[in-house]
N, C-alpha and C positions, 0 to 999 in steps of 0.2 A: 891782288891783295898785297899790300906793302909787306916787306920782310919783317918789320917789327910787329905788325898785326898777326902775321903767321906765327911768330914766336909766342905771342900772347895767347893765341888760340891753342897752340901746343901746350902751354902752361895750364889752360883750362882743361885740356884733355887729361893731363896728369891729375889735376884737382878732382876731376869727376871720374877718373879711372876708365875713361873711354878710349877706344882706338878707332878713330874715324878720320876722314879727310877734314882739313881745317874748316872748309865752308860748311860741311855737314855738321861738324861739331858746334860751330857757332850757332847754327839754327837750333840744334838740340838744347844748348844752354839757354838761348834766347827764349825758347818755348817753355822750358821748365821754370825759368826765372819769372816770366810773365805769368805763368800759372800760380806761382807763389804769391806774387803781388795781388792777383785777383782773389786768391784764397784769403789773404789778410783783409782786404777791403770787404769781401763778402761776409766773413766771420765776425769782424770787429767794427765794421762801418766804413763809409767812404773816407779816404785819406789816412786810414790807419796803417797802411803799408809804410808810409813815410814816418809816422810817429813811432811805431813799434820797431821797425827794421831799418829805418834810415834810408828807405828807398825813395828818392825824389826824382821828379821828371819822368819822362817816358823811359821804357827799357831801352838801354843803349843798343845801337846797331853796329858799333865797331867793337872789335875784340878788346882793345885796351880799356875803353870805358865800361864795357860789360864786366870785365874782370874786377874793376874797381867797385862797381855796384854789388856784385856777388860777394866780394871780400867784406865790404862794409856791412851788408845784411847778415852774413854768416857770423861776423864778429859781434854784432849787436845781439843777435839771437843766442849766441853762445855765452853771453855774460853770466857769470855765476849769480844765482839768486833772481834771475829774470822772472818776473811774474806777469803773465799776460792777463789782460782784463777778461771779464766774462764775455763770451761770444754773444752776438745778437742772434745767432742760430743755436737754439737750445740743443744740447746733447752732442755738439761737435766741438772739437778742439784741435789746435795745432801742437805738435810735439816739438818744441824749440830745441830740445836736447838732440832729437833725431836729426833735425835739420842741420844743426851745428856739427854733429858727428859725420854726416854725409859730406860736409865741406871741410872737415878738419885736416885734409891733406893739402891745404892751401900752400902755394909756393911762395907766398909773401909778395906777390905782384902788386 
């Protein structure tokens, strides 16, 4: 893994409060971010991960691009006054405040 990618993975570790090897951490972040995307599309309909959280294209496989996707999504979900549409799955919702709070330790990458 390139030195710059290792640095970005380390920044993701700080962001997520994890202490793991860079490759392991990248897989953890990738898995959690993919799960978030699936949750948006499942709860709000196909393509809503992009519309609501700004997540476009496939989940990135490189640390640098993954950091950008995570930062963009957390930033959008943390906007004051964000109102999510009614979910297509009755009785289930995403807590955007909790998602933003979990990622609020962003290193500004």
